[in-house]
N, C-alpha and C positions, 0 to 999 in steps of 0.2 A: 272175918267180916269184924271191923268195927263197927260197934254201934253209937252213933252221935246224935247231935242234936239237927235239926234242917238250918240252922244257921252254920254250924259249923262246917255243914257239907257244903254249903253253897258258900262259904268262904273255899273252903279246901280247893274247889271247883276253880274259882277268880285265881287263886296263888299258881296254878298250873302256868300262868302266862303267857296262855296261847292268845294271838291277836284274834282270830276269828275262829274257833274252836268248834269241830262238827258235834254235835250229840246226838248220838243215836236214841232213839226210847221208844218205849212200849206205843203201839197204834191202834187203830180202830176206838171200840170201846175202853179199851185198860190203860190209857197213857196216865202216868202218874202225874197230875195237874199239879197235884197242892207241893211237891216237890220241884216240879219244873217252874212254877212259878219262882219259888226261890232262888234256883240256880240261875235262871235268865236276868233277874232284877239286879245281880253281881256283875253281869255281862256286857259291856256296851256293844259289843258284836257277838254274832255266834249264827250257826247253822243249825236248823233243829230239824233233824232226819225223821219224818215218823211216818207210816205205811195208814192210808185212807184216813187221816187226821179228820178226829171231828172239832166242831166248832167249842171254843172254850181254851184253845193252848195260849199261853203268853206268847203274843208275837208284836214287840216293841220295835221299833223303827230302827234297831239294830241287828234285829231276827232275822234269818233268810230261812222261809219254809222250802226245806227239801225234800224231795218224795220221789218214788219210781210209782205211786200210784195216788193219784188226787183226789184226797177227798172233800167233802162239804168245807173242812177247816179250811182247807187250803186253797178252795178253787175259785180261781179270778183275781187272786192275789198279786198284786202288783210288784212284787219283789219274788215271785215264787220260782224255784230251783227246781224243774222238771227231767229226771234223768228217765230217757225209756227204756224199760228193762222188763221181760219175762219174769215172774215172780220165782220161778225156779232158779233163777241167775243171779237174782239180788245179794244172796250172799257171796259170791263172787267178788261184789263190788267193794264188800270191806277188808278184803283181802288184797285186793287193788286200788281204781282210782278215789274211793272213797270210805278212806280207813279214818275210824271213829277217834277222837279225841277222849270222848266223857262217852258209857252208855248209860243211861238211864230206865231201869224196870222196875215195873208194878209187882210185886209178890205177894206170898203168904209171909208168915212168921217165921222164924226157924226151927225147925225139929228133926232127930237125928243126923245134926250137921249139914241139914241141907235147907233151902226154900225153896218154893212150886211157883214158877212163871202165870201157873194158874189159867187165865182165860184167853192167854196170848203169848203163844211162842214164837210160831210165825218162820222171822228171820233172825229173832234175838240171841239164839245158840251162836249165830256163826258171828254177831255181831261183838259177843262177851270174849269170845276166843279170839278173836281178831287183836280185840283191846288188850288181853292179856299179852298176845303174841309182841306188840310193840308197845307192852308197858303203860298203857293208856288206864283211866278211873273208869273202874265199876260202881256205880251207886244203887242201891234199891231200895223203892218205897215201900216199907213193910207194913203190909195190911191185912189184921185179923181178919177181915171180911170176907178176903180172895179166899176162893173155893182152892183145894188142892186137888191138883191134877198130877198123874205120871205120864210116864213116857221121857222125851226130850224137855217137859218142862219141869224136872227134877235139876235144881243145879247146886253148886257144891259152895258149900257158905265161904270157904277158900277161894272162889274164884268171885268174891266180890269184897270188893275196900269196905265201903261203908255201907250201912244200914241207917235208915231213919222210920220210926216207928211213927205211922199217920194212919188212925183210922177213921176212914171213911167210906161212904155207900157208895157200890158201883152203879156205875151207868146201865142201865136196862133200856130195852128197845121192846116197846108193843106193838106188834104187827096190824097192820089194818086187814080188816077183812076183804078177801080178795074179789075187785069189780067183775062186771057180765064178762070182761071182754078176759081177763084173767082167768077166769074160770073157764072159759071155753077154749082157752090154750091149754089150760093144766090136763085139762080131760082129756086133749087128742094127746098131747105128751104121754098123760098117766097108760093108755089104752096100748103105748109100744112097748111098754113095762111088764116083763114078764118076773115070774117067780125066778128067786134065787139072782136078780140082778144087783149092780153095785152101784150104788149112787153118789155121784158128787152132787150135793144137796145146798145149796145156796140158800140166801135170802130175800125176799121180796115178795111180793103177789104171783108170779109165774112159780117160782117153786112153792111157795105155800099150796097153792092150787094144786099142782101135781101130785105134790105128798097127800093131802085129800082125796086125791083120787085113787093110790097105792095102799090103802090102809088094809084092804082084804087081800094082799098078796101075802107070801109068805117065803122065808128066808132071804128075806133082804139082806144086802151089807151095804155098808158106808163108809167111802173112802173119797175124801171131801178137803179142800182147803179150807174151808168154815163151815160151819154149821148153827143154825138157830132152834126155836122150837118144834119145828115141825119134824125133828129125830126123835124129841121125847114123844110127840104123837104118836110116831110107829110103833117107836118102844111100848108103848102104854096099849097098844092096838095088838101085838104081838105078832109085828109082820117083818121083824129084824128076826136075824139068824144069831142068835143068843151064844151061843159058841165062839163067832169072830167077834174079835174088837172093833169097837167104833171109831178110826182113826182120823184125824183133824188136825189142822194147825191152830186155829185160835176158835173160838164160840163168843158169840152175845145173842142176848135173847131177854127172859123174863126172870125174876128172882127163882120162881120154881125151875127153871132150865137149871141154874148156878147152884140150886139147893141138890140137885140130881145129879150135877155133874162132880163135885165135890165128894173127894175120895172114891169115887165109882172106878172100879178096876177096870170095868167094861170101857171107858174112855180111853183110850190112848191116843196122847198129843203128841205130833212129829213136829220136827222141824220142816221147813219150806222145802229143803233140799230133798226130801223123802217122799213127802204130800206130792208136790208137783214134779216131780222125774218123769215125764212121756214114759218111761222105760218103766218105774213103778205102776204106775197108771194101767199101763199096758196089760199088765199081769194080773189085773183084775178081773175077776169073772163078769162077763158082760157086763162091761164097765158102762155106764149111760150119764153123758154129761149133760147137762140143760146151761145154757149159758143165754144172755141177752145182747142187743146190739142196737145203737140207735140208726143203721141204716145197712140193709142188705143188696147188692146189685142183682143184675141178671147173670153174671159172672159167679155168682156165691160166693162173691165178697163180702166179712162185714165188715162194719166199721163201729165200734165201741169208746171209742179212747179221744173223737177231738167233734167241734162244732164249728164252722165256719172256722177252719185254721187252730182255732185256740184248745190247750189240750181242756177235756171235761174228768177224763178219770186216769185212762194207761190201759195199756195190757193186762196188769191183773195175772190169774192163773188162766184165761180164756183161749190162749193159744196150747198152754201145756196141756189142758184137758181135751182139747179138740182132738188135738194130735193122740194124747194117750189112747183117750178112749175108742179113737179109730181101727187102733190098732189091737185094740181087748179083742180077745176070740169071745163074739155077738154082742160085742161092742157099739155102741151108737154116738154118734155126737149131736145135738140137737139144737139150733139155734131158734129160739123163741121169743117172738117179740109181737107188739101189737102192729097190723099193717098200716094206721094212722097214728102220726105223734100227734096227739091231743095237745102238747103247749104251743109246738110249733106249727100247727093244722098242716103237717105235708105230708105224704106218703111216705113209709118206711122202705119200700120196694122202690129203687130206685134203678135208673136202665146201669149207670156207672157212679162206684163212687167216688168222689173228688178229694175224700180224706184220705190219710195212710190206713192202710188194711191192719186189720185185728188178728182176723184169721179167715180161714175159708177150708174149701172142701169139707163142708158139713154132712154127716148121715140124710137129713132134712130139714127143711126151713119150717116154721110153725107160726101160724098167725091163727086171729080167731076167725078168719075166711079157712082154713085149712092144712093140709099137710101137705105140702113143697117135697117129693123126695130128690134128691141131688145125687147119693152115690151111686156108681154104677150108669148116670144118665150121661149121654155126650149132651154138649154144651146147647144144644137147641132146644133138647126134652129139657134141660134144667132150666133154662128162661120160659120156656112154655108151662111148666109146672107153677116156676114162681109167679108167674101172669095169673095164669089161670087158678090158680088153689092158694095164694098166699097173701095176694097182691089185693089191697082195697078197690071194688068194682068201679068207682070213681076215676081211678087211673090206669085201668086196665088198657083202653083202647090209645090211649099216649105211649102205655110201654109198647103196645105193638108196633106203634111208629120207631119208638127208638130202637127195640129188637130188631126190626128192619134194616136200620143204619148202621147196628153195628154185624148184621150178617147172620142174627141168631133167627130169624125169622124164615 
């Protein structure tokens, strides 16, 4: 790895002479924005591939935002290029239809011949490998504030062409206290989680409320694509099995969380092909996945991706974890959501989803109204459980009429 100035790195990328280079960059809350600003300013056209992109990325008129999971920084963008793909399979895209011309990562400073990807591993090891295989350029924003994490986060400096030192604060996330509905849902899910379970612990009000309900459990394990401060809460409470690594692919949350993750051998950062492989998920004891959706229909099909045919997010890891948890010994796959969508002012339990299905065959659907058990019930009982135990009371009569039309009543 050659250490260079940010201007020299930008000129090097421009000198590649590729009409519209595909730049694969760290996403979520770890995007190397300072470096990307300089690189994209030198390119009249480019494709910027980033997962769950946050606001603030430099998207001038010649930049096509490309992703397999749409974050708020790309959502509703007029030039959005959305590539539908389960998260576990995204790395294959870099070896096939979406080869990177440049990979831009956000790392620690070097030590002992390596850097660490820190908070964001995800699909980046696969992107680096694909770049190396085709002679593409790998550039690192070297940040002294990035926590050092282990596992697949560690990258040999020989696999990076250019490094640019940029001392910049890391983006943090401050969780809102869960509202009444989220607390109700979280307590219902938490009641189904026993000691020695393995959790997929995501971010949001419902996961936070669920974690608050399991702090008294013991021997819990974490196998997840990402985690936030809730895992630190469990660690402090003594709820986690200290003999088992905490496995994740990316992290975002508070400064306290980043300080705890830094140089912590308990935290094992793994590439997406590992964390999200349904076969690996299924090997975790009592694997419990908790996902959410925009809609669930009377056939237990969930739409978590689209609103009025427009892409809102994407598959993400929902399909991977629903399938993996369902195959785990003692595993459970929960679909947790409010019974009424507050912004759209509509029921989230619908007769039949009219958007592409993200996942199906859950263990149970949980709303603030109650738990509707799905697994092992016939389709009529599934519909009845959803209407009586999960749907908002204001729409139950209408749902019964629709169920009759569908032959489910």
